[in-house]
All heavy atoms as TSV, in Angstrom:
chain	resi	resn	atom	element	x	y	z
A	1	MET	N	N	-12.827	-5.200	-3.791
A	1	MET	CA	C	-11.971	-4.006	-3.802
A	1	MET	C	C	-10.545	-4.276	-3.920
A	1	MET	O	O	-9.808	-3.641	-4.645
A	1	MET	CB	C	-12.375	-3.147	-2.589
A	1	MET	CG	C	-11.787	-1.888	-2.584
A	1	MET	SD	S	-12.696	-0.896	-3.776
A	1	MET	CE	C	-11.848	0.586	-3.975
A	2	LEU	N	N	-10.068	-5.348	-3.176
A	2	LEU	CA	C	-8.642	-5.726	-3.278
A	2	LEU	C	C	-8.263	-6.251	-4.709
A	2	LEU	O	O	-7.244	-5.855	-5.279
A	2	LEU	CB	C	-8.328	-6.932	-2.248
A	2	LEU	CG	C	-6.973	-7.457	-2.298
A	2	LEU	CD1	C	-5.956	-6.233	-1.984
A	2	LEU	CD2	C	-6.905	-8.570	-1.249
A	3	THR	N	N	-9.150	-7.086	-5.315
A	3	THR	CA	C	-8.965	-7.428	-6.716
A	3	THR	C	C	-8.912	-6.327	-7.632
A	3	THR	O	O	-7.911	-6.250	-8.535
A	3	THR	CB	C	-10.094	-8.503	-7.094
A	3	THR	OG1	O	-10.154	-9.543	-6.218
A	3	THR	CG2	C	-9.938	-8.889	-8.620
A	4	ARG	N	N	-9.735	-5.280	-7.459
A	4	ARG	CA	C	-9.703	-4.196	-8.338
A	4	ARG	C	C	-8.357	-3.453	-8.192
A	4	ARG	O	O	-7.679	-2.977	-9.118
A	4	ARG	CB	C	-10.914	-3.232	-7.986
A	4	ARG	CG	C	-11.062	-2.183	-8.881
A	4	ARG	CD	C	-12.436	-1.508	-8.265
A	4	ARG	NE	N	-12.697	-0.324	-9.081
A	4	ARG	CZ	C	-13.789	0.473	-8.794
A	4	ARG	NH1	N	-14.518	0.125	-7.914
A	4	ARG	NH2	N	-14.044	1.444	-9.721
A	5	THR	N	N	-7.922	-3.312	-6.901
A	5	THR	CA	C	-6.697	-2.517	-6.678
A	5	THR	C	C	-5.438	-3.315	-7.266
A	5	THR	O	O	-4.600	-2.750	-7.892
A	5	THR	CB	C	-6.489	-2.411	-5.084
A	5	THR	OG1	O	-7.623	-1.639	-4.605
A	5	THR	CG2	C	-5.145	-1.588	-4.908
A	6	VAL	N	N	-5.483	-4.550	-7.004
A	6	VAL	CA	C	-4.306	-5.316	-7.666
A	6	VAL	C	C	-4.318	-5.285	-9.122
A	6	VAL	O	O	-3.232	-5.238	-9.743
A	6	VAL	CB	C	-4.352	-6.836	-7.129
A	6	VAL	CG1	C	-3.370	-7.652	-7.771
A	6	VAL	CG2	C	-4.052	-6.828	-5.457
A	7	ARG	N	N	-5.551	-5.411	-9.720
A	7	ARG	CA	C	-5.638	-5.253	-11.228
A	7	ARG	C	C	-5.075	-4.034	-11.768
A	7	ARG	O	O	-4.402	-3.821	-12.771
A	7	ARG	CB	C	-7.030	-5.429	-11.709
A	7	ARG	CG	C	-7.571	-6.907	-11.344
A	7	ARG	CD	C	-7.492	-7.731	-12.594
A	7	ARG	NE	N	-7.672	-9.153	-12.301
A	7	ARG	CZ	C	-8.712	-9.882	-12.492
A	7	ARG	NH1	N	-9.657	-9.295	-13.103
A	7	ARG	NH2	N	-8.832	-11.077	-12.148
A	8	HIS	N	N	-5.486	-2.898	-10.925
A	8	HIS	CA	C	-4.869	-1.505	-11.459
A	8	HIS	C	C	-3.311	-1.581	-11.233
A	8	HIS	O	O	-2.625	-0.969	-12.089
A	8	HIS	CB	C	-5.350	-0.465	-10.487
A	8	HIS	CG	C	-6.758	-0.098	-10.974
A	8	HIS	ND1	N	-7.903	-0.238	-10.103
A	8	HIS	CD2	C	-7.338	0.374	-12.059
A	8	HIS	CE1	C	-9.033	0.196	-10.688
A	8	HIS	NE2	N	-8.637	0.550	-11.938
A	9	LEU	N	N	-2.831	-2.123	-10.223
A	9	LEU	CA	C	-1.253	-2.199	-10.036
A	9	LEU	C	C	-0.697	-3.012	-11.127
A	9	LEU	O	O	0.381	-2.568	-11.694
A	9	LEU	CB	C	-0.913	-2.797	-8.797
A	9	LEU	CG	C	-1.324	-2.007	-7.431
A	9	LEU	CD1	C	-1.126	-2.855	-6.205
A	9	LEU	CD2	C	-0.578	-0.625	-7.483
A	10	GLU	N	N	-1.400	-4.029	-11.586
A	10	GLU	CA	C	-0.896	-4.834	-12.654
A	10	GLU	C	C	-0.907	-3.965	-14.036
A	10	GLU	O	O	0.040	-4.045	-14.731
A	10	GLU	CB	C	-1.713	-6.137	-12.852
A	10	GLU	CG	C	-1.267	-7.037	-13.881
A	10	GLU	CD	C	-2.123	-8.215	-14.096
A	10	GLU	OE1	O	-3.270	-8.326	-13.505
A	10	GLU	OE2	O	-1.738	-9.103	-14.816
A	11	ARG	N	N	-2.007	-3.365	-14.228
A	11	ARG	CA	C	-2.107	-2.556	-15.385
A	11	ARG	C	C	-1.105	-1.419	-15.490
A	11	ARG	O	O	-0.519	-1.082	-16.563
A	11	ARG	CB	C	-3.518	-1.884	-15.371
A	11	ARG	CG	C	-3.679	-0.971	-16.575
A	11	ARG	CD	C	-5.249	-0.434	-16.549
A	11	ARG	NE	N	-5.419	0.282	-17.735
A	11	ARG	CZ	C	-5.724	1.678	-17.648
A	11	ARG	NH1	N	-5.786	2.298	-16.530
A	11	ARG	NH2	N	-5.927	2.355	-18.805
A	12	ASP	N	N	-0.732	-0.847	-14.258
A	12	ASP	CA	C	0.269	0.179	-14.275
A	12	ASP	C	C	1.812	-0.416	-14.355
A	12	ASP	O	O	2.681	0.415	-14.420
A	12	ASP	CB	C	0.194	0.928	-12.857
A	12	ASP	CG	C	-1.096	1.778	-12.694
A	12	ASP	OD1	O	-1.686	1.990	-13.851
A	12	ASP	OD2	O	-1.458	2.103	-11.444
A	13	GLY	N	N	1.876	-1.588	-14.247
A	13	GLY	CA	C	3.184	-2.279	-14.503
A	13	GLY	C	C	3.880	-2.468	-13.092
A	13	GLY	O	O	5.195	-2.639	-13.182
A	14	LEU	N	N	3.216	-2.252	-11.940
A	14	LEU	CA	C	3.925	-2.400	-10.779
A	14	LEU	C	C	3.919	-3.761	-10.123
A	14	LEU	O	O	4.819	-4.182	-9.294
A	14	LEU	CB	C	3.144	-1.456	-9.677
A	14	LEU	CG	C	3.252	0.040	-10.119
A	14	LEU	CD1	C	2.318	0.823	-9.206
A	14	LEU	CD2	C	4.605	0.530	-10.210
A	15	VAL	N	N	2.897	-4.590	-10.534
A	15	VAL	CA	C	3.054	-5.980	-10.152
A	15	VAL	C	C	2.803	-6.978	-11.323
A	15	VAL	O	O	2.167	-6.519	-12.412
A	15	VAL	CB	C	1.913	-6.454	-9.111
A	15	VAL	CG1	C	2.188	-5.600	-7.813
A	15	VAL	CG2	C	0.511	-6.213	-9.604
A	16	SER	N	N	3.274	-8.149	-11.326
A	16	SER	CA	C	2.967	-9.071	-12.355
A	16	SER	C	C	2.124	-10.214	-11.724
A	16	SER	O	O	2.185	-10.514	-10.495
A	16	SER	CB	C	4.250	-9.698	-12.918
A	16	SER	OG	O	4.931	-10.319	-11.919
A	17	ARG	N	N	1.300	-10.864	-12.574
A	17	ARG	CA	C	0.330	-11.928	-12.085
A	17	ARG	C	C	0.671	-13.164	-12.841
A	17	ARG	O	O	0.821	-13.109	-14.045
A	17	ARG	CB	C	-1.084	-11.311	-12.347
A	17	ARG	CG	C	-2.147	-12.352	-12.005
A	17	ARG	CD	C	-3.432	-11.685	-12.440
A	17	ARG	NE	N	-4.657	-12.490	-11.903
A	17	ARG	CZ	C	-5.215	-13.474	-12.596
A	17	ARG	NH1	N	-4.860	-13.698	-13.933
A	17	ARG	NH2	N	-6.170	-14.208	-12.113
A	18	THR	N	N	0.737	-14.199	-12.204
A	18	THR	CA	C	0.947	-15.560	-12.739
A	18	THR	C	C	-0.211	-16.456	-12.254
A	18	THR	O	O	-0.368	-16.611	-11.073
A	18	THR	CB	C	2.303	-16.136	-12.325
A	18	THR	OG1	O	3.325	-15.250	-12.653
A	18	THR	CG2	C	2.504	-17.548	-12.996
A	19	ALA	N	N	-0.940	-16.974	-13.251
A	19	ALA	CA	C	-2.138	-17.890	-12.872
A	19	ALA	C	C	-1.536	-19.301	-13.217
A	19	ALA	O	O	-1.041	-19.678	-14.229
A	19	ALA	CB	C	-3.327	-17.487	-13.775
A	20	PHE	N	N	-1.944	-20.243	-12.296
A	20	PHE	CA	C	-1.513	-21.598	-12.370
A	20	PHE	C	C	-2.927	-22.461	-12.740
A	20	PHE	O	O	-3.898	-22.225	-12.050
A	20	PHE	CB	C	-0.881	-22.139	-11.154
A	20	PHE	CG	C	0.397	-21.417	-10.863
A	20	PHE	CD1	C	0.473	-20.242	-10.016
A	20	PHE	CD2	C	1.604	-21.880	-11.359
A	20	PHE	CE1	C	1.575	-19.522	-9.883
A	20	PHE	CE2	C	2.758	-21.213	-11.117
A	20	PHE	CZ	C	2.875	-20.002	-10.346
A	21	ALA	N	N	-2.734	-23.278	-13.721
A	21	ALA	CA	C	-3.893	-24.136	-14.119
A	21	ALA	C	C	-3.899	-25.374	-13.106
A	21	ALA	O	O	-3.551	-26.411	-13.353
A	21	ALA	CB	C	-3.788	-24.593	-15.467
A	22	GLU	N	N	-4.482	-25.078	-11.921
A	22	GLU	CA	C	-4.505	-26.091	-10.807
A	22	GLU	C	C	-5.915	-26.132	-10.340
A	22	GLU	O	O	-6.801	-25.114	-10.429
A	22	GLU	CB	C	-3.563	-25.851	-9.740
A	22	GLU	CG	C	-2.020	-25.681	-10.245
A	22	GLU	CD	C	-1.063	-25.315	-9.048
A	22	GLU	OE1	O	-1.681	-24.891	-8.026
A	22	GLU	OE2	O	0.040	-25.464	-9.211
A	23	VAL	N	N	-6.239	-27.060	-9.511
A	23	VAL	CA	C	-7.393	-27.260	-8.825
A	23	VAL	C	C	-7.211	-27.300	-7.421
A	23	VAL	O	O	-6.554	-28.268	-7.035
A	23	VAL	CB	C	-8.380	-28.436	-9.347
A	23	VAL	CG1	C	-9.622	-28.438	-8.411
A	23	VAL	CG2	C	-8.745	-28.201	-10.824
A	24	PRO	N	N	-7.554	-26.346	-6.497
A	24	PRO	CA	C	-8.174	-25.167	-6.935
A	24	PRO	C	C	-7.262	-24.279	-7.671
A	24	PRO	O	O	-5.975	-24.367	-7.445
A	24	PRO	CB	C	-8.536	-24.518	-5.510
A	24	PRO	CG	C	-7.639	-25.208	-4.562
A	24	PRO	CD	C	-7.182	-26.540	-5.059
A	25	PRO	N	N	-7.705	-23.288	-8.313
A	25	PRO	CA	C	-6.901	-22.382	-8.943
A	25	PRO	C	C	-6.125	-21.535	-8.155
A	25	PRO	O	O	-6.413	-21.229	-7.022
A	25	PRO	CB	C	-8.034	-21.354	-9.696
A	25	PRO	CG	C	-9.284	-21.989	-9.605
A	25	PRO	CD	C	-9.134	-23.020	-8.408
A	26	ARG	N	N	-4.977	-21.231	-8.573
A	26	ARG	CA	C	-3.839	-20.457	-7.746
A	26	ARG	C	C	-3.298	-19.381	-8.515
A	26	ARG	O	O	-2.986	-19.370	-9.685
A	26	ARG	CB	C	-2.702	-21.424	-7.336
A	26	ARG	CG	C	-1.707	-20.756	-6.562
A	26	ARG	CD	C	-0.762	-21.837	-5.913
A	26	ARG	NE	N	-0.039	-22.545	-6.880
A	26	ARG	CZ	C	1.257	-22.425	-7.155
A	26	ARG	NH1	N	1.893	-21.481	-6.623
A	26	ARG	NH2	N	1.867	-23.118	-8.130
A	27	VAL	N	N	-3.150	-18.169	-7.877
A	27	VAL	CA	C	-2.536	-16.999	-8.640
A	27	VAL	C	C	-1.494	-16.394	-7.688
A	27	VAL	O	O	-1.667	-16.441	-6.625
A	27	VAL	CB	C	-3.683	-15.952	-8.932
A	27	VAL	CG1	C	-3.019	-14.657	-9.532
A	27	VAL	CG2	C	-4.714	-16.554	-9.725
A	28	GLU	N	N	-0.341	-16.061	-8.301
A	28	GLU	CA	C	0.701	-15.390	-7.553
A	28	GLU	C	C	0.966	-14.006	-8.066
A	28	GLU	O	O	0.965	-13.909	-9.291
A	28	GLU	CB	C	1.971	-16.217	-7.606
A	28	GLU	CG	C	1.878	-17.526	-6.768
A	28	GLU	CD	C	3.251	-18.342	-6.799
A	28	GLU	OE1	O	4.154	-17.898	-7.432
A	28	GLU	OE2	O	3.244	-19.371	-6.125
A	29	TYR	N	N	1.261	-13.092	-7.218
A	29	TYR	CA	C	1.635	-11.728	-7.612
A	29	TYR	C	C	2.929	-11.428	-7.217
A	29	TYR	O	O	3.387	-11.966	-6.117
A	29	TYR	CB	C	0.580	-10.740	-7.030
A	29	TYR	CG	C	-0.723	-10.851	-7.642
A	29	TYR	CD1	C	-1.660	-11.672	-7.001
A	29	TYR	CD2	C	-1.143	-10.160	-8.666
A	29	TYR	CE1	C	-2.971	-11.768	-7.412
A	29	TYR	CE2	C	-2.352	-10.255	-9.292
A	29	TYR	CZ	C	-3.426	-11.152	-8.613
A	29	TYR	OH	O	-4.619	-11.190	-9.166
A	30	GLU	N	N	3.842	-10.647	-7.914
A	30	GLU	CA	C	5.114	-10.367	-7.631
A	30	GLU	C	C	5.316	-8.834	-8.101
A	30	GLU	O	O	4.787	-8.478	-9.080
A	30	GLU	CB	C	6.051	-11.178	-8.395
A	30	GLU	CG	C	7.415	-10.926	-8.111
A	30	GLU	CD	C	8.342	-11.876	-8.785
A	30	GLU	OE1	O	7.889	-12.541	-9.894
A	30	GLU	OE2	O	9.546	-12.060	-8.581
A	31	LEU	N	N	6.145	-8.103	-7.319
A	31	LEU	CA	C	6.476	-6.785	-7.676
A	31	LEU	C	C	7.394	-6.978	-8.963
A	31	LEU	O	O	8.262	-7.681	-8.995
A	31	LEU	CB	C	7.375	-6.036	-6.608
A	31	LEU	CG	C	6.479	-5.602	-5.322
A	31	LEU	CD1	C	7.435	-5.082	-4.278
A	31	LEU	CD2	C	5.525	-4.544	-5.819
A	32	THR	N	N	7.117	-5.963	-9.875
A	32	THR	CA	C	7.967	-5.897	-10.992
A	32	THR	C	C	9.228	-5.040	-10.702
A	32	THR	O	O	9.269	-4.544	-9.611
A	32	THR	CB	C	7.236	-5.120	-12.232
A	32	THR	OG1	O	6.941	-3.902	-11.793
A	32	THR	CG2	C	5.949	-5.905	-12.589
A	33	PRO	N	N	10.251	-5.009	-11.628
A	33	PRO	CA	C	11.338	-3.991	-11.265
A	33	PRO	C	C	10.937	-2.611	-10.955
A	33	PRO	O	O	11.406	-1.990	-10.047
A	33	PRO	CB	C	12.166	-4.133	-12.458
A	33	PRO	CG	C	11.948	-5.495	-12.962
A	33	PRO	CD	C	10.576	-5.772	-12.731
A	34	MET	N	N	9.881	-2.164	-11.720
A	34	MET	CA	C	9.434	-0.761	-11.474
A	34	MET	C	C	8.606	-0.679	-10.127
A	34	MET	O	O	8.865	0.274	-9.253
A	34	MET	CB	C	8.542	-0.355	-12.540
A	34	MET	CG	C	8.063	1.107	-12.325
A	34	MET	SD	S	7.335	1.727	-13.785
A	34	MET	CE	C	5.502	1.307	-13.602
A	35	GLY	N	N	7.939	-1.758	-9.711
A	35	GLY	CA	C	7.226	-1.866	-8.377
A	35	GLY	C	C	8.157	-1.864	-7.326
A	35	GLY	O	O	8.019	-1.245	-6.260
A	36	ARG	N	N	9.458	-2.526	-7.609
A	36	ARG	CA	C	10.457	-2.557	-6.435
A	36	ARG	C	C	11.061	-1.141	-6.139
A	36	ARG	O	O	11.454	-0.941	-5.061
A	36	ARG	CB	C	11.385	-3.656	-6.823
A	36	ARG	CG	C	10.939	-5.006	-6.548
A	36	ARG	CD	C	11.999	-6.051	-6.646
A	36	ARG	NE	N	12.656	-6.260	-7.893
A	36	ARG	CZ	C	12.055	-7.081	-8.810
A	36	ARG	NH1	N	10.862	-7.586	-8.661
A	36	ARG	NH2	N	12.603	-7.351	-10.083
A	37	THR	N	N	10.927	-0.159	-7.157
A	37	THR	CA	C	11.354	1.168	-6.899
A	37	THR	C	C	10.629	1.811	-5.975
A	37	THR	O	O	11.116	2.885	-5.414
A	37	THR	CB	C	11.612	1.868	-8.150
A	37	THR	OG1	O	10.221	2.229	-8.711
A	37	THR	CG2	C	12.494	1.101	-9.213
A	38	LEU	N	N	9.368	1.383	-5.599
A	38	LEU	CA	C	8.535	1.997	-4.599
A	38	LEU	C	C	8.815	1.626	-3.131
A	38	LEU	O	O	8.337	2.214	-2.274
A	38	LEU	CB	C	7.095	1.687	-4.900
A	38	LEU	CG	C	6.460	2.460	-6.158
A	38	LEU	CD1	C	5.096	1.841	-6.421
A	38	LEU	CD2	C	6.417	3.807	-5.935
A	39	ILE	N	N	9.578	0.559	-2.970
A	39	ILE	CA	C	9.835	0.086	-1.599
A	39	ILE	C	C	10.402	1.197	-0.732
A	39	ILE	O	O	9.902	1.500	0.354
A	39	ILE	CB	C	10.686	-1.237	-1.679
A	39	ILE	CG1	C	9.968	-2.334	-2.316
A	39	ILE	CG2	C	11.120	-1.468	-0.220
A	39	ILE	CD1	C	10.715	-3.606	-2.462
A	40	GLU	N	N	11.471	1.821	-1.175
A	40	GLU	CA	C	12.199	2.742	-0.398
A	40	GLU	C	C	11.343	4.013	-0.026
A	40	GLU	O	O	11.177	4.373	1.134
A	40	GLU	CB	C	13.481	3.279	-1.162
A	40	GLU	CG	C	14.433	4.129	-0.243
A	40	GLU	CD	C	15.684	4.426	-0.955
A	40	GLU	OE1	O	16.297	3.703	-1.793
A	40	GLU	OE2	O	16.271	5.496	-0.528
A	41	PRO	N	N	10.660	4.508	-1.054
A	41	PRO	CA	C	9.694	5.688	-0.599
A	41	PRO	C	C	8.579	5.281	0.352
A	41	PRO	O	O	8.100	6.000	1.108
A	41	PRO	CB	C	9.270	6.164	-2.074
A	41	PRO	CG	C	10.154	5.660	-3.052
A	41	PRO	CD	C	10.720	4.408	-2.440
A	42	ALA	N	N	8.070	4.122	0.005
A	42	ALA	CA	C	6.958	3.542	0.988
A	42	ALA	C	C	7.447	3.367	2.336
A	42	ALA	O	O	6.723	3.751	3.356
A	42	ALA	CB	C	6.486	2.192	0.420
A	43	VAL	N	N	8.655	2.908	2.567
A	43	VAL	CA	C	9.319	2.595	3.810
A	43	VAL	C	C	9.544	4.069	4.458
A	43	VAL	O	O	9.210	4.328	5.649
A	43	VAL	CB	C	10.624	1.913	3.813
A	43	VAL	CG1	C	11.341	2.013	5.113
A	43	VAL	CG2	C	10.294	0.438	3.392
A	44	ALA	N	N	9.942	5.068	3.742
A	44	ALA	CA	C	10.232	6.347	4.298
A	44	ALA	C	C	8.803	7.072	4.645
A	44	ALA	O	O	8.759	7.696	5.797
A	44	ALA	CB	C	10.929	7.265	3.090
A	45	LEU	N	N	7.771	6.922	3.905
A	45	LEU	CA	C	6.537	7.330	4.308
A	45	LEU	C	C	6.074	6.761	5.664
A	45	LEU	O	O	5.478	7.347	6.495
A	45	LEU	CB	C	5.544	7.146	3.162
A	45	LEU	CG	C	4.142	7.668	3.389
A	45	LEU	CD1	C	4.059	9.154	3.713
A	45	LEU	CD2	C	3.258	7.222	2.178
A	46	ALA	N	N	6.191	5.438	5.807
A	46	ALA	CA	C	5.794	4.682	6.921
A	46	ALA	C	C	6.680	5.230	8.162
A	46	ALA	O	O	5.953	5.252	9.202
A	46	ALA	CB	C	5.965	3.233	6.685
A	47	GLU	N	N	7.891	5.274	7.998
A	47	GLU	CA	C	8.664	5.848	9.070
A	47	GLU	C	C	8.164	7.262	9.425
A	47	GLU	O	O	8.256	7.534	10.613
A	47	GLU	CB	C	10.210	5.900	8.636
A	47	GLU	CG	C	10.719	4.462	8.582
A	47	GLU	CD	C	12.133	4.384	8.056
A	47	GLU	OE1	O	12.621	5.343	7.395
A	47	GLU	OE2	O	12.694	3.260	8.114
A	48	TRP	N	N	7.851	8.155	8.569
A	48	TRP	CA	C	7.378	9.493	8.758
A	48	TRP	C	C	6.107	9.410	9.580
A	48	TRP	O	O	5.967	10.099	10.568
A	48	TRP	CB	C	7.209	10.267	7.450
A	48	TRP	CG	C	6.646	11.579	7.687
A	48	TRP	CD1	C	7.325	12.800	7.805
A	48	TRP	CD2	C	5.289	11.841	7.833
A	48	TRP	NE1	N	6.536	13.815	8.045
A	48	TRP	CE2	C	5.162	13.321	8.007
A	48	TRP	CE3	C	4.101	11.144	7.662
A	48	TRP	CZ2	C	4.066	13.935	8.147
A	48	TRP	CZ3	C	2.834	11.766	7.942
A	48	TRP	CH2	C	2.888	13.330	8.183
A	49	ALA	N	N	5.209	8.440	9.219
A	49	ALA	CA	C	3.955	8.239	9.944
A	49	ALA	C	C	4.128	7.919	11.359
A	49	ALA	O	O	3.568	8.406	12.312
A	49	ALA	CB	C	3.154	7.310	9.155
A	50	VAL	N	N	5.097	7.001	11.527
A	50	VAL	CA	C	5.396	6.534	13.023
A	50	VAL	C	C	5.984	7.613	13.636
A	50	VAL	O	O	5.573	7.976	14.773
A	50	VAL	CB	C	6.427	5.325	12.844
A	50	VAL	CG1	C	6.956	4.946	14.334
A	50	VAL	CG2	C	5.541	4.037	12.394
A	51	ASP	N	N	6.937	8.428	13.200
A	51	ASP	CA	C	7.575	9.463	13.791
A	51	ASP	C	C	6.644	10.591	14.184
A	51	ASP	O	O	6.684	11.300	15.285
A	51	ASP	CB	C	8.777	10.146	13.066
A	51	ASP	CG	C	9.874	9.094	12.913
A	51	ASP	OD1	O	9.973	8.108	13.667
A	51	ASP	OD2	O	10.701	9.364	12.041
A	52	ASN	N	N	5.670	10.950	13.369
A	52	ASN	CA	C	4.685	11.977	13.539
A	52	ASN	C	C	3.310	11.590	14.146
A	52	ASN	O	O	2.444	12.333	14.342
A	52	ASN	CB	C	4.471	12.672	12.211
A	52	ASN	CG	C	5.740	13.469	11.851
A	52	ASN	OD1	O	5.969	14.600	12.235
A	52	ASN	ND2	N	6.577	12.901	10.941
A	53	ASN	N	N	3.277	10.290	14.510
A	53	ASN	CA	C	1.955	9.809	14.992
A	53	ASN	C	C	1.431	10.591	16.261
A	53	ASN	O	O	0.310	10.948	16.254
A	53	ASN	CB	C	1.884	8.320	15.194
A	53	ASN	CG	C	0.609	7.726	15.378
A	53	ASN	OD1	O	-0.354	8.032	14.576
A	53	ASN	ND2	N	0.413	7.139	16.515
A	54	PRO	N	N	2.246	10.810	17.215
A	54	PRO	CA	C	1.732	11.623	18.363
A	54	PRO	C	C	1.181	13.029	17.950
A	54	PRO	O	O	0.216	13.271	18.557
A	54	PRO	CB	C	3.081	11.766	19.207
A	54	PRO	CG	C	3.933	10.715	18.895
A	54	PRO	CD	C	3.695	10.343	17.429
A	55	ASP	N	N	1.926	13.615	17.123
A	55	ASP	CA	C	1.408	14.872	16.726
A	55	ASP	C	C	0.045	14.809	15.925
A	55	ASP	O	O	-0.846	15.577	16.039
A	55	ASP	CB	C	2.404	15.710	15.855
A	55	ASP	CG	C	3.407	16.340	16.525
A	55	ASP	OD1	O	3.355	16.454	17.794
A	55	ASP	OD2	O	4.653	16.288	15.953
A	56	ILE	N	N	-0.026	13.772	14.986
A	56	ILE	CA	C	-1.222	13.534	14.344
A	56	ILE	C	C	-2.397	13.231	15.196
A	56	ILE	O	O	-3.493	13.796	14.988
A	56	ILE	CB	C	-1.005	12.377	13.257
A	56	ILE	CG1	C	0.017	12.809	12.209
A	56	ILE	CG2	C	-2.293	11.964	12.633
A	56	ILE	CD1	C	0.547	11.754	11.395
A	57	GLU	N	N	-2.191	12.395	16.298
A	57	GLU	CA	C	-3.230	12.059	17.175
A	57	GLU	C	C	-3.699	13.202	17.855
A	57	GLU	O	O	-4.898	13.459	18.227
A	57	GLU	CB	C	-2.794	10.995	18.157
A	57	GLU	CG	C	-2.698	9.624	17.350
A	57	GLU	CD	C	-2.263	8.383	18.261
A	57	GLU	OE1	O	-1.765	8.619	19.412
A	57	GLU	OE2	O	-2.362	7.227	17.851
A	58	ARG	N	N	-2.649	14.135	18.325
A	58	ARG	CA	C	-3.010	15.413	19.065
A	58	ARG	C	C	-3.917	16.208	18.226
A	58	ARG	O	O	-4.936	16.859	18.709
A	58	ARG	CB	C	-1.725	16.071	19.450
A	58	ARG	CG	C	-1.633	16.035	20.892
A	58	ARG	CD	C	-0.378	17.058	21.323
A	58	ARG	NE	N	0.776	17.005	20.549
A	58	ARG	CZ	C	1.803	15.999	20.548
A	58	ARG	NH1	N	1.677	15.090	21.458
A	58	ARG	NH2	N	2.812	16.068	19.815
A	59	ASN	N	N	-3.587	16.325	16.938
A	59	ASN	CA	C	-4.282	17.203	16.032
A	59	ASN	C	C	-5.632	16.736	15.865
A	59	ASN	O	O	-6.659	17.390	15.721
A	59	ASN	CB	C	-3.534	17.386	14.696
A	59	ASN	CG	C	-2.325	18.289	14.727
A	59	ASN	OD1	O	-2.151	19.042	15.673
A	59	ASN	ND2	N	-1.262	17.917	13.900
A	60	GLN	N	N	-5.816	15.439	15.599
A	60	GLN	CA	C	-6.999	14.763	15.466
A	60	GLN	C	C	-8.021	15.005	16.707
A	60	GLN	O	O	-9.193	15.437	16.455
A	60	GLN	CB	C	-6.849	13.337	15.261
A	60	GLN	CG	C	-6.315	12.911	13.866
A	60	GLN	CD	C	-5.966	11.460	13.745
A	60	GLN	OE1	O	-6.032	10.767	14.667
A	60	GLN	NE2	N	-5.921	10.914	12.417
A	61	THR	N	N	-7.443	14.772	17.788
A	61	THR	CA	C	-8.211	15.103	19.041
A	61	THR	C	C	-8.665	16.523	19.165
A	61	THR	O	O	-9.894	16.848	19.638
A	61	THR	CB	C	-7.373	14.712	20.346
A	61	THR	OG1	O	-7.029	13.250	20.268
A	61	THR	CG2	C	-8.192	15.142	21.627
A	62	ALA	N	N	-7.794	17.353	18.901
A	62	ALA	CA	C	-8.198	18.884	18.855
A	62	ALA	C	C	-9.259	19.133	17.856
A	62	ALA	O	O	-10.155	19.940	18.283
A	62	ALA	CB	C	-6.870	19.704	18.786
A	63	TYR	N	N	-9.154	18.670	16.727
A	63	TYR	CA	C	-10.120	18.944	15.754
A	63	TYR	C	C	-11.390	18.266	16.135
A	63	TYR	O	O	-12.476	18.942	16.023
A	63	TYR	CB	C	-9.663	18.216	14.478
A	63	TYR	CG	C	-10.565	18.498	13.273
A	63	TYR	CD1	C	-10.465	19.575	12.512
A	63	TYR	CD2	C	-11.551	17.442	12.946
A	63	TYR	CE1	C	-11.291	19.696	11.374
A	63	TYR	CE2	C	-12.523	17.648	11.897
A	63	TYR	CZ	C	-12.387	18.797	11.150
A	63	TYR	OH	O	-13.196	18.995	10.044
A	64	ASP	N	N	-11.385	17.100	16.510
A	64	ASP	CA	C	-12.648	16.380	16.868
A	64	ASP	C	C	-13.497	16.999	18.149
A	64	ASP	O	O	-14.581	16.905	18.346
A	64	ASP	CB	C	-12.360	14.877	17.292
A	64	ASP	CG	C	-11.972	14.092	16.134
A	64	ASP	OD1	O	-12.073	14.546	14.968
A	64	ASP	OD2	O	-11.474	12.987	16.320
A	65	THR	N	N	-12.656	17.631	19.091
A	65	THR	CA	C	-13.178	18.192	20.296
A	65	THR	C	C	-13.587	19.754	20.075
A	65	THR	O	O	-14.015	20.475	20.892
A	65	THR	CB	C	-12.403	18.099	21.474
A	65	THR	OG1	O	-11.075	18.630	21.306
A	65	THR	CG2	C	-12.159	16.580	21.786
A	66	GLY	N	N	-13.127	20.192	18.843
A	66	GLY	CA	C	-13.303	21.652	18.451
A	66	GLY	C	C	-12.400	22.601	19.161
A	66	GLY	O	O	-12.595	23.827	19.139
A	67	ARG	N	N	-11.356	22.092	19.654
A	67	ARG	CA	C	-10.221	22.904	20.351
A	67	ARG	C	C	-9.107	23.161	19.346
A	67	ARG	O	O	-8.665	22.296	18.638
A	67	ARG	CB	C	-9.582	22.129	21.519
A	67	ARG	CG	C	-10.636	22.071	22.619
A	67	ARG	CD	C	-10.008	21.357	23.827
A	67	ARG	NE	N	-9.798	20.055	23.498
A	67	ARG	CZ	C	-9.082	19.114	24.221
A	67	ARG	NH1	N	-8.739	19.499	25.374
A	67	ARG	NH2	N	-9.015	17.931	23.893
A	68	PRO	N	N	-8.770	24.522	19.170
A	68	PRO	CA	C	-7.667	24.832	18.269
A	68	PRO	C	C	-6.375	24.377	18.740
A	68	PRO	O	O	-6.105	24.058	19.710
A	68	PRO	CB	C	-7.784	26.348	18.139
A	68	PRO	CG	C	-8.649	26.763	19.180
A	68	PRO	CD	C	-9.269	25.581	19.831
């Protein structure tokens, strides 16, 4: 699944892949310039999730126990 996801990111132009002709084989991935533009929004989303985690957990508990 990870390989599939990384291949999709490569296809979308968000990461670049460099394969080295070594034994054992080695591959390196790097964010492209377009991929680097996702860093700031991803950090903002992560910060939002941390800030809202208590409310999210409360909502999950209420939902799981059938309490509104």
